[in-house]
FITIZA-453706 format. One record per residue (C-alpha): x, y, z. Coordinates in pm, whole numbers, plus 32768, in hexadecimal, padded with zeros to 4 digits. Each point is the difference from the previous one (the first is absolute). Layout:
XYZ/...
END
This chain:
B9775AF97C52/80F980BC7F2B/80C1811180AC/7F91815A7F93/811580B37F47/806A814180AB/7FFC81357F26/811080F98054/7FC68178801F/80F480317EE2/7F2C7F277F1E/7EC180AF806D/8096814E7F9F/80727F717EB6/7EB87F527FAD/7ECD80D3805E/7EE07F5C80B6/7F157F5D7F06/7ECB80A38099/809A815C7FF7/806A7FCC7E97/7EA27F8F7FA4/7F64812880B8/80E080F57F4B/7FA57F637EB3/7E8F800A8057/80138170805C/80BA804A7EBF/7F017F3A7F33/7EDF80C8808D/80BC81457FCB/80487FA07E97/7E9F7F887FBB/7F1E80FC80AA/7F6480767EBC/7F9C7EA37F83/7F677FBA8155/7F4D814D7FF3/7F807FA67EA5/7F3B7EE48095/7F8180E68114/7F7881067F16/7F557EF17F36/7F617F77813B/7F90815E8068/7F5B80377EB1/7F527EB08009/7F8980318166/7F7281547FAA/7F5B7F787ECA/7F637EE080BF/7F7980EA810C/7F8780FB7F01/7F4C7F007F2B/7EE97FE980FF/7FB4816C7FC1/80047FF77E86/7EA3807A7FAF/8011802E7E88/80437F2B7ED0/814480B27FA2/809E7FB68150/7FA07E937FEE/80847FD77E9D/813E80B98053/803C7F2B8134/7FCA7EBF7F38/810E80707F09/80E88064811B/7FD47EAB80A1/80547F4E7EBA/813B80D07FDA/80627FBC8168/7FDA7E887FCF/80D880067EC8/810580C980BE/7FFA7F098121/80367EE87F06/812880BF7F72/80AF803B814D/7FB97E95805D/80D37F8C7EDD/7F2D801E7EC6/80E880CF7F25/7F4B7FB67EBC/7FB081257F1E/7E857FBE8003/7FED801F817D/80C981437FFE/7F3F80937EDD/7EAF7FAE809B/805B80A3814B/8070813B7F4B/7ECA7FFD7F26/7F117FE98125/809F811780CB/801A80E77ED5/7E957FBE7FA8/7F87805A815D/80CF81428004/7F8E80637EA4/7E8F7FA1800E/7FAF8048816E/80F7810F806F/7F2280888118/7FC97EB380B0/80AB7F758133/806A7ED57F2F/80C280EC7F1B/80BB808F812C/805D7EA48076/80617FA07E9D/80F9811F7FF6/80AC7F7B8137/80117E937F9D/805A804D7E95/811780E48079/80817EF380E7/7FED7F007EE9/80C780E67F1B/810A8028810D/80277E898024/80217FE47E87/811D80FE8017/7F3780FB7F34/8058811480F4/7F9481247F27/7EA37F6C7FD8/7FF07FC18177/805D816B8043/7EF580817F11/7EF47F2A80A6/806A80568163/7FF881727FA1/7E987FD67F8E/7FB27F41813F/8078812D80CA/7EDA80C67F7B/7F0D7EE18027/805B7FCF816F/8044816C805A/7F177FED812D/80907EB88087/8136806C80C2/80807EA6805C/7FDF7F7E7E9E/80A9813A7F7B/81307FAE80D7/800B7EA17F70/7FEE808F7EA1/811C80F6804D/80C87ED8807F/7FB47F3C7EC3/805F81277F24/8149802480B9/80587E947FC0/7FA0801E7E92/80DE81327FD5/81187F4E80B8/7FE17EDB7F0F/803680FB7EE6/8130808580BC/7F5581518028/8070801E8169/7FA88170801C/7E8F7FC17FB2/7FFE7ECC80DF/808E80CE8120/7EF481097FD1/7EE77F03802F/80A27F56812A/802E815B8096/7E8E804F7FD2/7FB07EDD80E6/80F4807C8109/7F4F81538003/7EAC7F6C8058/7F708010815F/7FB17E948051/81077EF2801E/7F777F187EF4/81297F797F30/80DB8125806F/81177F26808C/802E7F547EB0/7FE781507F4E/8120809280CD/80CF7EC87FC6/7FBF80087E8A/804081757FF3/81567FB48095/80417F047EEB/7FA080FB7EF4/80DD810D809A/81227F0B7FFB/7FBA7FB17E93/800A81767FB9/8145802180C9/7F5880E980FB/80AB7F65812C/7F9080FD8103/7E927FDF7F9E/80237E867FFE/80908012815F/7EDA80D78074/7EFD7F0F7F72/80A57EC98092/803380AF814D/7E8A804D800B/7FB97E8C7FE1/80F27FB6811C/7F7A811280E3/7E8A7FE47FC0/7FBC7E9F7F7F/80CF7F0280C7/7F057EEC7FB9/7FFC802C7E88/807C7EFE7F08/811780DF7F82/807B806A8159/81377F248013/807580547EA3/7FB88173803A/80CC7FEF8142/812A7F727F43/7FD6810B7EF4/800281148107/814B7F82808A/80977FEC7EA5/7F7E81537F8C/803880BE8143/8160806B7FA6/7FB280897EA4/7EB9809C807A/80A480B68122/812680687F29/7F1A80A27F00/7F4680D48100/
END
């Protein structure tokens, strides 16, 4: 049996542990890709609601609208699965727009707004995504949890347009709500937006909230490092 080579402490300090390096990269990947992950979530939410609601569709308009929504959803799924052909993209757009235009008062139209907005975001058509999410705010005004997801989506869309002020406003809306749903991520993202706007003290406050109130959150470790880095400037500006 070959003798195991001894690794010196000096070498360990010079070359970080592979697992720790991987973990740091994984954390950074999730932090950098929260919105794409969320995009899938909001699509799933819409589909789940549509599937549950279909059992209660009691009129012809609802059934027709749902059938169109389902066709659009399938084309969109084909697109995100790798079908980047123009026909697939055009058909998805066509179906969602038809539902929204022809059956605006149906549940299928509400779900179409969400999925169409998400689709537009993934196509990097951020302005269209914002317009659709704004309409969805009215359509889901009574659904508090979904409203928070839409605020989150709007924030990411504004961030993609480099409108950090608007993005911060929507992340902040989530932090002002009573329940804890997605609040940890909202505080973390609010900190990012404040940094982008060069508001160091406000960034420090947002990151510090993550550290103090949400130790189990995904962004905790990064927020903790940010607090240490920003503490000096934040305290100095008080």
